[in-house]
FIKENU-821768 format. One line per 5 residues: number of its first residue (from 1); their letters; for each residue z negated, x negated, y of N, C-alpha, C. Coordinates in nm, 4 decimals. Layout:
N
NUM	a	Z:X:Y:Z:X:Y:Z:X:Y; ...
END
This chain:
272
1	xxxxx	0.7030:1.7287:-1.1912:0.7191:1.6903:-1.2870:0.8598:1.6984:-1.3089; 0.9185:1.6318:-1.3820:1.0655:1.5329:-1.3967:1.1008:1.5447:-1.5078; 1.2150:1.6801:-1.5281:1.3004:1.6782:-1.6371:1.3869:1.5847:-1.7082; 1.3746:1.4902:-1.8162:1.4375:1.3474:-1.8043:1.4979:1.3470:-1.9322; 1.5963:1.3910:-1.9770:1.6875:1.4072:-2.0712:1.7949:1.2878:-2.0952
6	xxxxx	1.8107:1.2168:-1.9506:1.8978:1.1170:-1.9633:1.8206:0.9782:-1.8874; 1.8563:0.8859:-1.8608:1.8482:0.7359:-1.7983:1.9413:0.7089:-1.6935; 1.9514:0.7978:-1.5597:2.0762:0.8023:-1.4586:1.9743:0.6813:-1.3721; 2.0325:0.5796:-1.3581:1.9698:0.5002:-1.2547:1.9688:0.4987:-1.1593; 2.0619:0.5133:-1.0714:2.0658:0.5693:-0.9138:1.9455:0.6850:-0.8909
11	xxxxx	1.9731:0.8175:-0.9907:1.8428:0.8973:-0.9540:1.7199:0.8911:-1.0086; 1.7051:0.7541:-1.1185:1.5551:0.7128:-1.1600:1.5081:0.6703:-1.0343; 1.5671:0.5695:-0.9675:1.5359:0.5114:-0.8376:1.4989:0.5949:-0.6956; 1.5680:0.6958:-0.6865:1.5785:0.8056:-0.5956:1.4427:0.8494:-0.6140; 1.4249:0.9203:-0.7142:1.3451:1.0161:-0.7395:1.1808:0.8825:-0.7235
16	xxxxx	1.1658:0.7919:-0.8080:1.1144:0.6774:-0.7755:1.0281:0.6817:-0.6179; 1.1250:0.7070:-0.5132:1.0764:0.6762:-0.4053:1.0025:0.8257:-0.3101; 0.9979:0.9088:-0.3767:0.9363:1.0219:-0.3515:0.7484:0.9946:-0.3409; 0.7563:1.0827:-0.1715:0.5922:1.0495:-0.1588:0.5199:1.1687:-0.2349; 0.5063:1.1860:-0.3366:0.4540:1.2620:-0.4783:0.3924:1.1900:-0.5800
21	xxxxx	0.3009:1.2113:-0.6671:0.3159:1.2061:-0.8069:0.3530:1.2694:-0.8760; 0.4099:1.1594:-0.9491:0.5566:1.2257:-1.0730:0.4618:1.1724:-1.2077; 0.5345:1.2783:-1.2818:0.5151:1.2669:-1.3914:0.6596:1.3228:-1.4959; 0.6809:1.2456:-1.5954:0.8383:1.2490:-1.6554:0.8006:1.2890:-1.7954; 0.9036:1.3837:-1.8191:0.8804:1.4443:-1.9430:0.9970:1.3985:-2.0121
26	xxxxx	1.0263:1.2614:-2.0512:1.1723:1.1902:-2.1194:1.1947:1.1813:-2.2623; 1.2845:1.2767:-2.2930:1.3731:1.2596:-2.3707:1.3015:1.3557:-2.4715; 1.2770:1.4883:-2.4359:1.2709:1.6018:-2.4758:1.3866:1.6805:-2.4704; 1.3887:1.7715:-2.5813:1.4750:1.9046:-2.5921:1.4619:2.0104:-2.4810; 1.4792:2.0951:-2.4072:1.4447:2.1603:-2.3315:1.3673:2.2814:-2.4132
31	xxxxx	1.3654:2.3677:-2.5056:1.2776:2.4199:-2.6050:1.1176:2.3449:-2.6315; 1.1441:2.2049:-2.6430:1.0082:2.1585:-2.6882:0.9382:2.1160:-2.5752; 0.9709:2.1826:-2.4820:0.9043:2.1573:-2.3152:0.8130:2.3061:-2.3122; 0.8385:2.4022:-2.3884:0.8116:2.4878:-2.3857:0.6720:2.5119:-2.4566; 0.6105:2.3673:-2.5194:0.4495:2.3279:-2.5659:0.4621:2.2280:-2.4460
36	xxxxx	0.5186:2.1411:-2.4525:0.4936:2.0126:-2.3861:0.4281:2.0833:-2.2375; 0.4995:2.0676:-2.1833:0.5270:2.0991:-2.0418:0.4177:2.2448:-2.0019; 0.4051:2.2843:-2.0624:0.2957:2.4209:-2.0762:0.1476:2.3622:-2.1014; 0.1551:2.3160:-2.2078:-0.0018:2.2264:-2.2225:-0.0101:2.1189:-2.0893; 0.0712:2.0431:-2.0451:0.0617:1.9966:-1.9368:-0.0240:2.0330:-1.8331
41	xxxxx	0.0410:2.1680:-1.8032:-0.0296:2.2492:-1.6941:-0.1565:2.2933:-1.7085; -0.1302:2.3298:-1.8387:-0.2904:2.3669:-1.8725:-0.3979:2.2781:-1.8469; -0.3839:2.1657:-1.8938:-0.5098:2.0227:-1.9780:-0.4874:1.9686:-1.8127; -0.3999:1.9696:-1.7150:-0.4483:1.8960:-1.5999:-0.5212:1.9698:-1.4576; -0.5236:1.9050:-1.3763:-0.6254:1.9786:-1.2667:-0.5666:1.9760:-1.1296
46	xxxxx	-0.4197:1.9957:-1.1565:-0.3502:1.9855:-1.0056:-0.3404:2.1368:-0.8917; -0.3671:2.1473:-0.8330:-0.3551:2.3018:-0.7191:-0.2089:2.3230:-0.7594; -0.1165:2.2492:-0.7159:0.0027:2.3167:-0.7235:0.1042:2.2030:-0.8081; 0.2170:2.2745:-0.8734:0.3098:2.1946:-0.9702:0.4373:2.2138:-0.9295; 0.5194:2.0701:-0.8810:0.6676:2.0707:-0.8471:0.7414:2.0609:-0.9811
51	xxxxx	0.8713:2.0975:-0.9897:0.9216:2.0393:-1.1457:1.0734:2.0418:-1.0474; 1.1580:1.9652:-1.0853:1.3243:1.9111:-1.1026:1.3529:1.8314:-1.2396; 1.5342:1.8593:-1.2087:1.5733:1.7880:-1.3135:1.5809:1.6202:-1.2510; 1.6947:1.5725:-1.3645:1.6800:1.4043:-1.3420:1.8063:1.3727:-1.3277; 1.9186:1.4624:-1.2940:2.0453:1.4423:-1.2660:2.0556:1.4322:-1.0919
56	xxxxx	1.9770:1.3752:-1.0175:1.9878:1.4300:-0.8618:1.9264:1.2701:-0.7746; 1.9950:1.2747:-0.6828:1.9804:1.1808:-0.5799:1.8746:1.2653:-0.4521; 1.7298:1.2307:-0.4354:1.6561:1.2888:-0.3074:1.6049:1.1803:-0.2327; 1.5369:1.2964:-0.0963:1.4764:1.2320:-0.0418:1.3514:1.3117:-0.0205; 1.2465:1.2865:0.0689:1.1253:1.3882:0.0454:1.1617:1.4860:0.1731
61	xxxxx	1.2313:1.5309:0.2544:1.2835:1.6520:0.3458:1.2496:1.7613:0.2613; 1.3188:1.7792:0.1349:1.2580:1.9363:0.0736:1.1171:1.9579:0.0590; 1.0489:1.8140:0.0090:0.8631:1.8545:-0.0308:0.8335:1.8490:0.1160; 0.8717:1.8067:0.2501:0.8066:1.8203:0.3263:0.7979:1.9634:0.4217; 0.9577:2.0166:0.3880:1.0154:2.1230:0.4426:0.9048:2.2457:0.3530
66	xxxxx	0.8934:2.2122:0.2534:0.8545:2.3480:0.1478:0.7033:2.3427:0.1545; 0.6150:2.2098:0.1446:0.5072:2.1990:0.1221:0.4215:2.3098:0.2014; 0.4233:2.3476:0.3392:0.3085:2.4239:0.4361:0.3286:2.5859:0.3269; 0.4633:2.6421:0.3146:0.4721:2.7528:0.2363:0.3798:2.7659:0.0899; 0.3898:2.6553:0.0082:0.3442:2.6201:-0.0916:0.1787:2.6192:-0.1040
71	xxxxx	0.1077:2.5521:0.0204:0.0190:2.5513:0.0980:-0.0729:2.6949:0.1155; 0.0457:2.8293:0.1278:0.0062:2.9526:0.1730:0.0227:2.9942:0.0038; 0.0317:3.0013:-0.1055:0.0590:3.0125:-0.2188:0.1610:3.0853:-0.2441; 0.2649:3.0504:-0.1541:0.3994:3.0895:-0.2253:0.4827:2.9950:-0.3189; 0.5834:3.0593:-0.4125:0.6568:2.9704:-0.4811:0.7516:2.9386:-0.3921
76	xxxxx	0.8058:2.8310:-0.4153:0.9098:2.7436:-0.3012:0.9766:2.6540:-0.3984; 1.1363:2.6965:-0.3298:1.2373:2.5940:-0.4281:1.3422:2.5327:-0.2918; 1.3461:2.4424:-0.3332:1.4741:2.3456:-0.2515:1.6224:2.4148:-0.3090; 1.7682:2.3155:-0.3048:1.8507:2.3908:-0.3720:1.9506:2.2649:-0.3792; 2.0627:2.2535:-0.4634:2.1926:2.2054:-0.4635:2.2799:2.2681:-0.5283
81	xxxxx	2.3804:2.2182:-0.4936:2.5101:2.2213:-0.5939:2.5127:2.2617:-0.7205; 2.5436:2.3584:-0.7699:2.5629:2.3944:-0.8913:2.6169:2.2881:-0.9640; 2.7020:2.2368:-0.9107:2.7881:2.1339:-0.9811:2.8798:2.0809:-0.8356; 2.9651:1.9784:-0.8696:3.0650:1.9279:-0.7447:3.1747:1.9342:-0.7045; 3.2336:2.0913:-0.8459:3.3454:2.1120:-0.8714:3.3424:2.2601:-0.7541
86	xxxxx	3.2304:2.3054:-0.7324:3.2663:2.4361:-0.6672:3.1747:2.4189:-0.5470; 3.2100:2.4982:-0.4366:3.1280:2.5306:-0.3078:3.0139:2.6146:-0.3745; 2.9142:2.6334:-0.4651:2.8267:2.7244:-0.4683:2.6927:2.6532:-0.5145; 2.5634:2.6973:-0.4428:2.4356:2.6103:-0.4601:2.3481:2.7229:-0.5619; 2.2440:2.6619:-0.5941:2.1523:2.7372:-0.7150:2.0726:2.8161:-0.6184
91	xxxxx	2.0935:2.8820:-0.5132:1.9785:2.9764:-0.4839:2.0602:3.0798:-0.4230; 2.0350:3.2377:-0.4340:2.1001:3.3378:-0.4342:2.0235:3.4552:-0.3039; 2.0745:3.5514:-0.2675:2.0326:3.6483:-0.1977:2.0247:3.8025:-0.2879; 2.1400:3.7833:-0.3851:2.1709:3.9035:-0.4624:2.0158:3.9375:-0.5785; 2.0435:4.0607:-0.6067:1.9502:4.0720:-0.7014:1.9819:4.0288:-0.8226
96	xxxxx	2.1059:4.0452:-0.8452:2.1366:3.9572:-0.9874:2.1332:4.0139:-1.0688; 2.1775:4.1057:-1.0886:2.1691:4.2424:-1.1839:2.2509:4.1253:-1.3040; 2.3212:4.0987:-1.2829:2.3792:4.0283:-1.3954:2.3111:3.9034:-1.5102; 2.2241:3.8770:-1.4277:2.1122:3.7703:-1.4833:1.9674:3.8765:-1.5841; 1.9843:4.0226:-1.5497:1.8896:4.0612:-1.5405:1.9655:4.1247:-1.6993
101	xxxxx	2.0707:4.1337:-1.7178:2.1773:4.1993:-1.8404:2.1631:4.0527:-1.9352; 2.2015:3.9576:-1.8581:2.1718:3.8240:-1.9941:2.0493:3.7904:-2.0182; 1.9529:3.8343:-1.9174:1.8414:3.8249:-2.0161:1.7963:3.8951:-2.1188; 1.8488:4.0338:-2.1195:1.8239:4.1343:-2.2091:1.9123:4.0652:-2.3506; 1.9839:4.0184:-2.3352:2.0971:3.9306:-2.4458:2.0167:3.8387:-2.4946
106	xxxxx	1.9283:3.7727:-2.4110:1.9088:3.6311:-2.4675:1.8124:3.6548:-2.5378; 1.7114:3.7384:-2.4761:1.5618:3.7636:-2.5450:1.5963:3.8575:-2.6747; 1.7015:3.8971:-2.7053:1.7261:3.9519:-2.7903:1.7394:3.8484:-2.9337; 1.7940:3.7532:-2.8890:1.8469:3.6297:-2.9456:1.7046:3.5202:-2.9646; 1.6277:3.5168:-2.8746:1.5088:3.5058:-2.8867:1.3915:3.5107:-2.9880
111	xxxxx	1.4294:3.6578:-3.0208:1.3384:3.6777:-3.0954:1.4420:3.6957:-3.2626; 1.5290:3.6667:-3.2732:1.5973:3.6699:-3.3638:1.5697:3.5135:-3.4318; 1.5396:3.3950:-3.3069:1.5260:3.2922:-3.3951:1.3761:3.2776:-3.3878; 1.2751:3.3270:-3.3231:1.1512:3.3229:-3.4157:1.1273:3.4143:-3.5332; 1.2171:3.5065:-3.5796:1.1823:3.5567:-3.6817:1.2323:3.5143:-3.8471
116	xxxxx	1.3244:3.4377:-3.7805:1.4522:3.3813:-3.8706:1.3387:3.2241:-3.9430; 1.3047:3.1576:-3.8330:1.1877:3.0567:-3.8419:1.0671:3.0534:-3.8391; 1.0095:3.2062:-3.8463:0.8856:3.2484:-3.8452:0.8129:3.1419:-3.7452; 0.8492:3.1532:-3.6468:0.7819:3.0783:-3.5141:0.7169:3.2001:-3.4219; 0.5859:3.1604:-3.3669:0.5163:3.2417:-3.3085:0.6171:3.2967:-3.1618
121	xxxxx	0.5759:3.4181:-3.1280:0.6388:3.4836:-2.9819:0.5636:3.4286:-2.8922; 0.6252:3.4026:-2.7763:0.5980:3.3476:-2.6675:0.5235:3.4287:-2.5764; 0.5683:3.5459:-2.6043:0.5111:3.6499:-2.4549:0.4930:3.7424:-2.6018; 0.3790:3.8286:-2.6804:0.3687:3.9005:-2.7391:0.3795:4.0692:-2.6838; 0.3548:4.0864:-2.6029:0.3741:4.2359:-2.5540:0.5356:4.2565:-2.4661
126	xxxxx	0.6066:4.1662:-2.4293:0.7183:4.1232:-2.4387:0.8301:4.2064:-2.5432; 0.7652:4.0816:-2.6043:0.8355:4.1566:-2.7646:0.8052:4.2605:-2.8393; 0.7013:4.3201:-2.8257:0.7200:4.4279:-2.8526:0.7659:4.5360:-2.8238; 0.8596:4.5218:-2.6666:0.9458:4.5919:-2.6604:1.0347:4.5960:-2.6799; 1.1006:4.4614:-2.7350:1.2702:4.4594:-2.7685:1.2494:4.4430:-2.9671
131	xxxxx	1.1400:4.4511:-3.0054:1.1680:4.3759:-3.1551:1.2619:4.4825:-3.2530; 1.2462:4.5974:-3.1982:1.3270:4.6795:-3.2735:1.4701:4.7207:-3.2697; 1.5126:4.6508:-3.1264:1.6463:4.6783:-3.1222:1.7445:4.6698:-3.2005; 1.7428:4.5412:-3.2603:1.8514:4.4926:-3.3884:1.7674:4.4220:-3.4519; 1.8072:4.4089:-3.6066:1.7195:4.3898:-3.7147:1.8760:4.3003:-3.8033
136	xxxxx	1.9219:4.2731:-3.7565:2.0314:4.1802:-3.8581:2.1078:4.0775:-3.7451; 2.1780:3.9580:-3.7702:2.2384:3.8741:-3.7522:2.3994:3.9334:-3.6560; 2.4133:4.0251:-3.7566:2.5530:4.0820:-3.7089:2.5860:4.1346:-3.6092; 2.4423:4.2479:-3.5680:2.4192:4.3436:-3.4425:2.3774:4.2154:-3.3159; 2.3335:4.1086:-3.3522:2.3370:3.9737:-3.2507:2.4566:3.9413:-3.2111
141	xxxxx	2.5258:3.8859:-3.2804:2.6378:3.8585:-3.2868:2.7391:3.9404:-3.1842; 2.7443:4.0818:-3.2360:2.8206:4.1265:-3.1861:2.7647:4.1697:-3.0273; 2.6491:4.1739:-2.9824:2.5982:4.1625:-2.8353:2.6030:4.0730:-2.7822; 2.6114:3.9236:-2.8530:2.6881:3.8149:-2.8160:2.8204:3.8339:-2.7384; 2.9078:3.8568:-2.8262:3.0613:3.8661:-2.7999:3.1155:3.9456:-2.7195
146	xxxxx	3.0597:4.0725:-2.7220:3.0665:4.1745:-2.6428:3.0075:4.1546:-2.4707; 2.9131:4.0859:-2.4535:2.8490:4.0809:-2.3005:2.9136:3.9264:-2.2403; 2.9280:3.8436:-2.3206:2.9682:3.7058:-2.2535:3.0668:3.7221:-2.1498; 3.1733:3.7479:-2.1806:3.2864:3.8247:-2.0543:3.1577:3.8820:-1.8770; 3.1067:3.9450:-1.9200:3.0569:4.0443:-1.7682:2.9566:3.9130:-1.7347
151	xxxxx	2.8717:3.8410:-1.8231:2.7702:3.7760:-1.8150:2.8842:3.6197:-1.7029; 2.9375:3.5906:-1.7365:3.0090:3.4465:-1.6888:3.0756:3.4819:-1.5994; 3.1643:3.6311:-1.5882:3.2652:3.6563:-1.4600:3.2024:3.7218:-1.3788; 3.1081:3.7545:-1.3638:3.0329:3.7951:-1.2561:2.9092:3.7028:-1.1689; 2.8823:3.5620:-1.2451:2.7704:3.5551:-1.2190:2.7673:3.4485:-1.0954
156	xxxxx	2.8992:3.3743:-1.0869:2.9171:3.2832:-0.9561:2.9053:3.3414:-0.8251; 2.9584:3.4284:-0.8093:2.9703:3.5144:-0.7227:2.8271:3.5393:-0.5998; 2.7447:3.5257:-0.7172:2.5896:3.5709:-0.7064:2.5704:3.4583:-0.6018; 2.5960:3.3584:-0.6191:2.5161:3.2066:-0.5582:2.5726:3.2236:-0.4224; 2.5077:3.1552:-0.2961:2.5473:3.1311:-0.1967:2.6157:2.9913:-0.1695
161	xxxxx	2.7298:3.0159:-0.0821:2.8374:2.9134:-0.0112:2.6892:2.8081:0.0679; 2.7890:2.6783:0.1398:2.6964:2.6322:0.2441:2.7009:2.7061:0.3836; 2.8377:2.7663:0.3927:2.8123:2.8452:0.5146:2.7521:2.9989:0.4936; 2.7490:3.0084:0.4239:2.6373:3.1572:0.3648:2.4694:3.1228:0.4048; 2.4432:2.9826:0.3273:2.3156:2.9312:0.3883:2.2860:2.9066:0.5017
166	xxxxx	2.3533:2.8332:0.5695:2.3643:2.8192:0.7255:2.3509:2.9294:0.8143; 2.4476:3.0562:0.7629:2.4436:3.1978:0.8265:2.2996:3.2561:0.8240; 2.2268:3.1964:0.7326:2.0765:3.2870:0.7560:1.9995:3.3280:0.8701; 1.9761:3.4014:0.8632:1.8959:3.4454:1.0163:1.8145:3.3322:1.0638; 1.7058:3.3155:0.9598:1.6054:3.2066:0.9629:1.6307:3.0911:0.9038
171	xxxxx	1.5492:3.0027:0.9111:1.5378:2.8862:0.8728:1.4883:2.8595:0.7416; 1.3642:2.9671:0.7478:1.3180:3.0109:0.5827:1.3524:3.0953:0.5716; 1.3921:3.1298:0.4111:1.4455:3.3001:0.3670:1.4240:3.2816:0.2352; 1.4286:3.4336:0.1902:1.4062:3.4310:0.0282:1.5009:3.4007:-0.0370; 1.4965:3.3590:-0.1736:1.5882:3.3137:-0.2945:1.5598:3.4249:-0.3976
176	xxxxx	1.6783:3.5074:-0.4523:1.6599:3.5289:-0.5898:1.6627:3.4561:-0.7323; 1.6934:3.3486:-0.7053:1.6885:3.2893:-0.8083:1.6343:3.0982:-0.7576; 1.5973:3.0404:-0.8676:1.5831:2.9133:-0.8822:1.5995:2.8292:-0.9575; 1.7061:2.7043:-0.9535:1.7091:2.6064:-1.0447:1.6741:2.4743:-1.0452; 1.5271:2.5152:-1.0008:1.4474:2.3666:-1.0555:1.4451:2.2611:-0.9777
181	xxxxx	1.4833:2.2897:-0.8103:1.5506:2.1939:-0.7831:1.4051:2.2127:-0.6623; 1.3562:2.0990:-0.6641:1.2498:2.0795:-0.5808:1.1486:2.2087:-0.5985; 1.1496:2.2915:-0.6834:1.0521:2.3957:-0.7371:0.9268:2.4028:-0.7400; 0.8030:2.4566:-0.6831:0.6945:2.4221:-0.6546:0.6007:2.5587:-0.6634; 0.5285:2.5464:-0.7673:0.4309:2.6691:-0.7661:0.2660:2.6581:-0.7732
186	xxxxx	0.1939:2.7381:-0.7551:0.0787:2.7146:-0.7482:0.0060:2.7366:-0.9197; -0.0726:2.6230:-0.9289:-0.0898:2.6351:-1.1315:-0.1081:2.7869:-1.1736; -0.1947:2.8926:-1.0861:-0.2032:3.0056:-1.1252:-0.0720:3.0890:-1.1840; 0.0676:3.0460:-1.1177:0.1731:3.1162:-1.1515:0.2409:3.0503:-1.2593; 0.2163:2.8720:-1.2309:0.2688:2.8119:-1.3359:0.2045:2.9260:-1.4988
191	xxxxx	0.0639:2.9974:-1.5265:-0.0147:2.9842:-1.6290:0.0374:3.1464:-1.6715; 0.1104:3.2311:-1.5524:0.0921:3.3482:-1.5840:0.2813:3.3743:-1.5769; 0.3412:3.2582:-1.5651:0.5174:3.2620:-1.6094:0.5393:3.1490:-1.6671; 0.4769:3.1080:-1.7782:0.5016:2.9649:-1.8413:0.6320:2.9053:-1.8796; 0.6829:2.8326:-1.8692:0.7895:2.7714:-1.8826:0.8845:2.8228:-2.0598
196	xxxxx	0.9566:2.8895:-2.0502:1.0606:2.9007:-2.1445:1.1727:2.9197:-2.1501; 1.2380:2.8986:-2.2485:1.3881:2.9052:-2.2636:1.4526:3.0174:-2.3297; 1.5739:3.0209:-2.3012:1.6393:3.1693:-2.3688:1.6761:3.1499:-2.4907; 1.7387:3.1602:-2.6096:1.7483:3.1516:-2.7482:1.8785:3.0453:-2.7487; 1.9708:3.0101:-2.6343:2.0071:2.8724:-2.6533:1.9622:2.7637:-2.6401
201	xxxxx	1.8109:2.7595:-2.6055:1.7323:2.6760:-2.5549:1.6990:2.5898:-2.4512; 1.7985:2.6285:-2.3527:1.7888:2.6104:-2.2013:1.7919:2.7482:-2.1140; 1.8146:2.7220:-2.0364:1.8428:2.8390:-1.9522:1.6775:2.8407:-1.8374; 1.6213:2.7596:-1.9031:1.4472:2.7834:-1.7937:1.4298:2.8228:-1.6509; 1.5020:2.8308:-1.6111:1.4720:2.8421:-1.4490:1.5784:2.9878:-1.4568
206	xxxxx	1.6672:3.0778:-1.5063:1.7196:3.1523:-1.5156:1.5682:3.2664:-1.5555; 1.4979:3.2234:-1.6875:1.4358:3.2561:-1.7467:1.2960:3.2945:-1.6609; 1.2801:3.2140:-1.5540:1.1839:3.2553:-1.4854:1.1771:3.3081:-1.3499; 1.3415:3.2986:-1.2698:1.3765:3.4009:-1.1963:1.3689:3.5525:-1.2608; 1.4367:3.5318:-1.3891:1.3989:3.6862:-1.4349:1.3136:3.7593:-1.4451
211	xxxxx	1.1980:3.7217:-1.4657:1.0396:3.7520:-1.5081:1.0149:3.7340:-1.3822; 0.9727:3.6165:-1.2713:0.9348:3.6565:-1.1543:0.9630:3.7434:-1.0640; 1.1127:3.7517:-1.0365:1.1665:3.8212:-0.9319:1.1860:3.9561:-0.9714; 1.2979:3.9351:-1.0622:1.3673:4.0028:-1.0999:1.2886:4.1674:-1.1904; 1.2111:4.1210:-1.2857:1.0861:4.1864:-1.3595:0.9765:4.2496:-1.2807
216	xxxxx	0.9191:4.1355:-1.1712:0.8181:4.1818:-1.0957:0.8070:4.1735:-0.9282; 0.9251:4.1701:-0.9154:0.9598:4.1869:-0.7573:0.8768:4.0828:-0.6633; 0.8595:3.9674:-0.6891:0.7929:3.8597:-0.6713:0.8943:3.7862:-0.5451; 0.8284:3.7063:-0.4800:0.9405:3.6097:-0.3599:0.9548:3.4770:-0.4042; 1.0811:3.3913:-0.3762:1.0632:3.2645:-0.4042:1.1031:3.2014:-0.2396
221	xxxxx	1.0478:3.1324:-0.1641:1.1110:3.0912:-0.0294:1.1972:2.9598:-0.0373; 1.2613:2.9389:0.0187:1.3441:2.8251:0.0301:1.3696:2.8262:0.1793; 1.4276:2.6737:0.2041:1.4687:2.6271:0.3532:1.6060:2.5846:0.3897; 1.6740:2.6325:0.4859:1.8229:2.6071:0.5054:1.8154:2.4498:0.5117; 1.7435:2.3683:0.5077:1.7729:2.2091:0.4668:1.7405:2.1792:0.3601
226	xxxxx	1.6648:2.2648:0.3221:1.5682:2.1824:0.1855:1.6543:2.1516:0.0691; 1.8147:2.0332:0.0858:1.8785:2.0634:0.0280:1.8809:1.9018:-0.0621; 1.9520:1.9042:-0.1895:1.9583:1.7161:-0.2128:2.0675:1.7145:-0.3033; 2.0916:1.6298:-0.3829:2.2216:1.6303:-0.4083:2.2382:1.5976:-0.5610; 2.3314:1.6791:-0.5918:2.2976:1.7051:-0.7755:2.4625:1.6331:-0.8050
231	xxxxx	2.4189:1.5748:-0.9149:2.4944:1.4479:-0.9896:2.5965:1.5341:-1.0501; 2.6111:1.6432:-1.1108:2.6716:1.6968:-1.2185:2.8233:1.6932:-1.1233; 2.9488:1.6720:-1.2149:3.0396:1.6858:-1.1374:3.1541:1.8064:-1.2136; 3.1018:1.8757:-1.3362:3.2010:2.0001:-1.3835:3.1051:2.1154:-1.4147; 3.0988:2.2076:-1.3528:3.0183:2.3362:-1.3886:3.0364:2.3600:-1.5492
236	xxxxx	3.1224:2.3517:-1.6199:3.2001:2.3909:-1.7486:3.1617:2.2630:-1.8754; 3.1140:2.1587:-1.8307:3.0714:2.0701:-1.8944:2.9332:1.9959:-1.8597; 2.8298:1.9898:-1.9713:2.7267:1.9252:-1.9951:2.7127:1.7887:-1.9591; 2.6308:1.7381:-1.8708:2.6474:1.6278:-1.7841:2.5547:1.5760:-1.9042; 2.6129:1.4605:-1.9565:2.5295:1.3635:-2.0737:2.5472:1.2058:-2.0705
241	xxxxx	2.5513:1.1839:-1.9155:2.5406:1.0417:-1.9326:2.4444:0.9792:-1.9742; 2.4111:0.8891:-2.0065:2.2819:0.7902:-2.0269:2.1775:0.8755:-2.1414; 2.2403:0.9614:-2.2008:2.1564:1.0599:-2.3110:2.0551:0.9868:-2.3608; 1.9527:1.0200:-2.3479:1.8052:0.9853:-2.4439:1.7924:1.0976:-2.5748; 1.7769:1.2051:-2.5490:1.7550:1.3133:-2.6409:1.8137:1.2801:-2.7590
246	xxxxx	1.6848:1.2447:-2.8642:1.7428:1.2100:-3.0184:1.7735:1.1285:-3.0417; 1.7947:0.9750:-2.9425:1.7911:0.8386:-2.9034:1.6990:0.7859:-2.9541; 1.5916:0.8360:-2.8730:1.4746:0.7750:-2.8564:1.3350:0.8503:-2.8656; 1.1854:0.8175:-2.9123:1.1157:0.9105:-2.9430:1.0402:0.9832:-2.7667; 1.0598:1.1041:-2.7827:1.0023:1.1936:-2.6714:0.8708:1.1467:-2.6037
251	xxxxx	0.8236:1.0751:-2.4362:0.7178:1.1009:-2.3966:0.6834:1.1374:-2.2538; 0.5179:1.1462:-2.2297:0.5301:1.1728:-2.0877:0.4557:1.1122:-2.0373; 0.5162:1.0354:-1.9153:0.4163:0.9423:-1.8796:0.4445:0.9570:-1.7188; 0.3318:0.9277:-1.6752:0.2951:0.8958:-1.4929:0.4001:0.8210:-1.4240; 0.3728:0.7684:-1.3128:0.3975:0.6383:-1.2383:0.5508:0.6354:-1.2510
256	xxxxx	0.6437:0.5418:-1.2113:0.7719:0.5208:-1.1573:0.8211:0.5717:-1.2999; 0.9700:0.5957:-1.3187:1.1096:0.6038:-1.4278:1.1451:0.4695:-1.4162; 1.1602:0.5151:-1.5528:1.2409:0.3530:-1.6288:1.3391:0.3840:-1.6672; 1.4419:0.2717:-1.7007:1.5663:0.2963:-1.7679:1.5214:0.2543:-1.9069; 1.4517:0.1504:-1.9561:1.3711:0.0867:-2.0780:1.2075:0.1710:-2.0772
261	xxxxx	1.2270:0.2426:-2.2205:1.1322:0.3123:-2.2508:1.0347:0.1909:-2.3030; 1.0512:0.0720:-2.3327:0.9319:-0.0233:-2.3465:0.8778:-0.0938:-2.2194; 0.9275:-0.0608:-2.1354:0.8889:-0.0770:-1.9767:0.7572:0.0245:-1.9216; 0.7620:0.0928:-1.9843:0.6466:0.2513:-1.9468:0.5158:0.1488:-2.0016; 0.4513:0.1534:-1.8884:0.2813:0.1029:-1.9256:0.1772:0.1699:-1.9676
266	xxxxx	0.1825:0.1297:-2.0777:0.0187:0.2048:-2.1521:-0.0838:0.2905:-2.1019; -0.1398:0.2586:-2.0158:-0.2114:0.2929:-1.9160:-0.1719:0.4458:-1.8285; -0.0379:0.4612:-1.8097:0.0626:0.5707:-1.7635:0.0720:0.6770:-1.8874; 0.0604:0.6419:-2.0152:0.1167:0.7482:-2.1099:0.0296:0.8612:-2.1015; 0.0392:0.9844:-2.0805:0.0135:1.0873:-2.1124:0.0055:1.1893:-2.2477
271	xx	0.1503:1.1084:-2.3129:0.1619:1.2085:-2.4523:0.2428:1.1316:-2.4996; 0.2459:1.1216:-2.6492:0.3654:1.0347:-2.7033:0.3266:1.0254:-2.8475
END
C-alpha cells in the first residue's frame, strides 16, 4: 500500500521494481484514507499488508529481511532518516512518553473536530474516556499552546542514530515507533488498529505506534539492514515536490505507479 500525494519520478521508478503486488492510494489527503485505506483492507483478501510513503528510493532488501518475521505473525518495519538534515532515523528503542503526551492532546483535538463537523467517532469506547475533558475551543487551544514546546523539544532525541542502530546486540530488534517505512502487519492487526490520523489530519504512523505499542504493549520488529532512502531534505518543511492532492481526482489502483493519471489502465483501478 503506497501513500502517494506526489508524483516523484525517481521514487515511482524505484517502487515499481519491488517484488510485491502494489496498490497506490494516489492523490488523497491522509485523513481521507481513514475511510478508503481501511475499506481496502476490509474488502480484500490478503493475509499481510505492507505500507510505505511515496518519497523514497527502495530495493527489496527490507522486504526480504522482514518477511520471515511477518509470516510468524509479527508486526515489522524497516526504517529511513526522518529527513536528510539530521542523523536520526524513524525507529526508537525508547518508551517515548512524549508521544503518549502528544496522543492525549491530539485526541482531544480529534474529538473536537468530530463534534464540530458532526462526524462519526472512529473509536467509540476510547472517545468516551476523553469526551468530557474539554468542551470548548478555547480550552483546546490552551492545551495545544501549552504543550507544543514540550512535545517538539523532547521528541527527536527518542529516535535512533545510525551508530545506535548498528550497535544493537542482535540483527533483529524491537522498535517502539514505526514511520510507515516498509511496515508490514497481518490483516487482523490492521483491522484491530485501523489507519487513523491525529487532529491535524496526519501523523497516522504515530497514532498507530501509540495505540499498538504504548497503550497495548505490543512489539514492532526491525532489522539493522532494513534501511531505505528518504528523499525529504528538511525536517521542518513539508515535502511537496510534484504535489497532486487537490490538483487531480484521487484514485486507488493496482500495478505500476504512473506520472500521468491518464496512463493508469482501467483494469487496474480499484476505486475512483
